[in-house]
N, C-alpha and C positions, 0 to 999 in steps of 0.2 A: 504493500500500500504506500502510495506516495505521501511524503510529509507535506502538511499544509503550509502554504506560504505564510510566515508569521505576520506579514503586513495585513492579511485579512483580519486577524484578531485585533491588531492595532486600530484598523479602520472601524471595526465593530465597537471597540471600547470608546473611540473618539465620538462615534455617533451617539451612543447611549449616555456617555458622561459629559461630553462637551456640547454637541449640537442640540440635543434634547434635554439633557440633565434630568433624566427620568426619575420621578419620585416613587417611593414605595406605595403599594396599594392602588396603583393606577393601571388602566388597560392600555396596552401598546399594540397597535396593528402593524404587522410586518407584511408588506405586499411585494412580491417579486417573482421573477421567472425561474424556471428550473436551472438556468445557467448559473444562478447565484446560490446554489444549494449550500456550499460551504459557508458563505457569508451569512445566509439566513440562520444557519445553525449557531454561528458565533453570536449573532444578534440575540437569538433566543436565549442563549446561555447568559448573556450580559443582563437581559431583562430580568431573568430569574434571580440572578445575583443581586439585583437592585431591589428585590422584594416586590416586583411588579408582575403583571399578568400578560404574557404574550399571546396575541391572536395572529396566527399565521395563515396568509392567503397565498397559495402558489399558483402561478399561471403556467400552463403547459403549452408547448409549441403545437400549433395547429388548431387551437381552440378558436382564436379570432377568425381565421380563414373559414372554418366550418360554420361558425355562427353567421357571418355575413352572407354566406352562400345558401344557407338552409333555413335561417330563422324566418318565420312568417311575419306578416304585418303586425299581428297582435304582440308577438315576442319583441319585435323591434320597438314598439311603442310602450312596452311595459316598463314602468319605473322600478328599479331594484330596491324595494322598501327594506328588505332585510339587510342589504349592504349599508343603506343609509342609517338604519337603526344601530348597526355595529359601529359606524363612524361617530354617530351622535353620542354613543355611550363609551367612547374612548378618549383618553387625554392626549395620546401621541399617535402619530402616523408616520411610518417609514415607507417611502416608495422607492424601490430599487430599480434603477434604469439599466435593463439588459434586453437583449433580443436574440431569438434563435434565427430570425430572418427579417431584416429591416424592410424588405420589400414584400412582405407577406400579403399586404392589402393592396398592392399596386393595381390589381385588376378588378377590385371591388368598385361598384358604382359610387362615385363621390357623394351623390345625393343621399345614399344609404348611410354613409359614414357621418355626414353632417346632421342628418335627421336623428341618428342615435346620439350624437354628441349633444344635441339640444335636449333630448330626454334625460340624459344622465348629468347634465350640467349642474344641477343643485348639489351633487356630491362633490365635484371638483371645486365649486364655488365655496362650499362649507369648509373644505380642507385648507384652501389657500387664503380665505378671507376672514374666517372666524377665529382670530387669534385668542379671543377671550375664552373659547371653548376647546380648541385643539391646537397642539403644536406639531408641526410637520417638518420633515426633511426629505428632500428628493436627493438620492445619492447614486453616484456612478459606480459601476463595478465592471471589471474587464471580462469580456467574453469574445468568442471567435468572430461573431457576426459584426460587432462594432469595431474590432481590430481590422477586419477586412474593409469596412467602410472608411476607416482611417488610413488605409494603405500601409499597415504595419503588420509585422509578425505578432503573434499572441504575446510572446515574451516582451517585445518592444512596447506593445500597448499596455501590458501590465505595469511596466516601469513608468510609462506616461501617466496612467491613471493614479497610481499610488503617489507619485511625486507631486501631482497637482492637488491631491487631497491631504496627504500627511505632512502638512507644514505647520509652523508656529502661528496658529490663527490669532492668538491674543496680540502678538507682536505685529503681524501683518494688518490686523484689524485697526490699529492706530493710524496707519497710513490711509486706509479706506475711510476712516472717520474724518480725516483732514480734507480729503477730496469731497466727501459728502457735505461738509459744512460750507465749502466754497460754492457748491451748486445751490444749497439751501438759501444762501444769502444773495443769490443771483435772480435775475428777472428774465433776460432775453438770451436765447442760445442761437448761434449762427454756425452751421456746419458748412464749410466752403473748401473746395479743392477738387481734386480729380474725382469726377463722378458725383458731385454733390454741390448744391447751393440751396440750403434749406434753413428757414428761420422759424422759430416758435417761442412761445412764452412758457416759463416754468414758475411764474410768480405765484407765491402762496402755496406751492405744491411741496409735499413732503418728499424728501430724498432719503433713500434707504441704502445703507452699506451692507452688502451681503458678506458677512464674516464667517460663513460656513455654518450658520445656524439653521437656515432654511434650505440651502442647497449645498451639496458637497460634491465637487468643489464649489466654494464660494469664490469671491474675487471680482465683484462688480459693484458699481453704484448705479441705482436706477430710480427713475421718477416718472410721473405721468405728466406729459405736456398738457397745457390748457387746451381743451378739446378742439375749439375752432381756430386755433392760432397758427397752425402750420401753413406756411406759404413757400412754394418752391418745388424742388425736385431732388430725387436721389436715385442712384443706381447701385444696387447691392452687388458686391464682388463674389460673395459665396453662395452656394446652393443651400437649399433647405429641404429636408425630407419630412413630410407631414402625412401621417397615416399611410406610409409606404409610397407616397407620390412625391417625386422630386420636382421642385420649382427652382429654376436657376436663371441668371441674367435678368433678374427682376428690376424693373424701373417704374417708379411711381411719381406722379405729379399731384401736388396738393393745392387746393384753393379753399380758404376758410376752414382749414383743418381736414377737409375731406379729399379722398382720392378721386380725382376727376379723370385721370388717364392712367393706364397701366399697360405694361407689356412684359413678356418673359421669353427668353430664348428657349426654355423648356418648361412644360407644364402650365402653359398660359390658360388653358381651359379649366384646369384645377384651381389656379389662382382666381379665376373669375368666379368659380363656385364659392370659394372662401370669402371673397369680397361681397358676394350676394347672400351670405348666411343670414344676416339680419340688418336692420337699419343702421347699426353702429359699427359694423365690420369694416367699413371704409374709413373709419377714424382710427387714430393712433392712441393706444392705451399705455404705452411704455416707451421711454427713451433710456437706454442703459449704456454704460461705458465699461468695457472690459479692462481689468487691472491685474489679473493673476499672472505673475511673472514666470510661472512654471508651465503655462500653456502657450506654446510658441508655434503650434501647427494646427491648421484647420482639420477637423476629424469627421465632419458630417454628423456630429452629435451635439445638439444645441446646449445640453447641460454643461459641456466644456467650451464650446465655440463662443458662446456669448460672454465668457469670462476672459477670452484671449486678449492679452495685452496689446494695446494699439488698435482696438476695434471699437465700434459702437454698434448698437442694434436698436431697431424699432419694432414694436409689436402691433400688428393689426388687431383691433378689437378691444377686449376687456382691459380696464385700468384697475389695478389692485387697490383695494380700500385703504391699505396702509400708505399708499401714495396720495390719498385724498380722493380716489375714485374719479368720477367724471365721465366715464364711458362704460356702458353696460352692454356686453355682447356674449354670445355663446362661444366665440373663438378668442384665442390669444396666441397669435402666430408671430414669433420673433424671426427677423431676418437680419443677418450680420453684414456689416460693411468694414472693410479695411480702411484705416485712417492714416496709413503711413505716408500718404501723399495729400493730406488735407489738414485742416485746422479746426479746432473747437474754440469758438470765440464766445465769451460770456460777458454781457454788458460792455461790448466793444473792446474787451481785453482778451488777448490770446492766452488761453490757459493750457492748450495742448497743440503742439506743432509737429506734424509728421510722426505722430504716435508718442512724442516725448512731452512729459509734463513740464510746464513753465510756472509752477507754483512753489 
């Protein structure tokens, strides 16, 4: 029997002790795929040792594909009350980000995926927005499918994941807090350079520093732009995989905060479906700046890519309540742009130039 990588135990300990700080006597939901078996077991052990109660939900490969190909209309419209009950009666939620096949849903009708997303939306909304009720962390874990998407060997990808996650978060968190305060004291953002000329307001919006408490890895500062304030255009350098569908070469033009023109080199029809999800899908719910110095390569996994140093990302759709809300939508789709040939200007002062901070 192969010896377990000791970094798996360290990541489990960091999750339970630092990211969540699990208290005795509480329910802890652990949700992940079969690829994360060793990690799930270590999380389970840590929860037990904290005097709490683990609830384990394991996702098997092939379930999603079968569901969307064979579920009838009633099943697609059925709200999962028992799952909601479980979440509402738990204090912590751990979502593990792995996949057996990141393209599993590529041939499923996008309308089915979006319809189901609308049905289950209250669950995701509760997990990410009800901080008074539940504390959550979404956490990356190495697996073969994600290594393949990242164009790395499994060993290389393991080193990448653990190096991005197992850092001194308290020390790094101080740098993130400094960046956060600069944005919180600002009013107008101007992104300008190669592939972008976009202005928007962040006046009176809460800026959050992700210090590995809600995402692991953390390493970004993010806020919600004032809904109707976006003016200009942006071309995103990196692709994005959403429900097995890749969109790439995305270009968006904004007036009064709304996407008025869009195009994509790949997946334009799927992008159109996303933008037509509901009335607010054409507005931006998040502006984030990647800061994690250990993430130097784009991997096709948003959990890591949105934290990549020298990038920004915008999210179509929902604005998190912790950012002050302002846009309610069934989708929240982040797309990442490289800022190595562009500037971030805050209130007419350059605070980042070609990916380098000037603060």
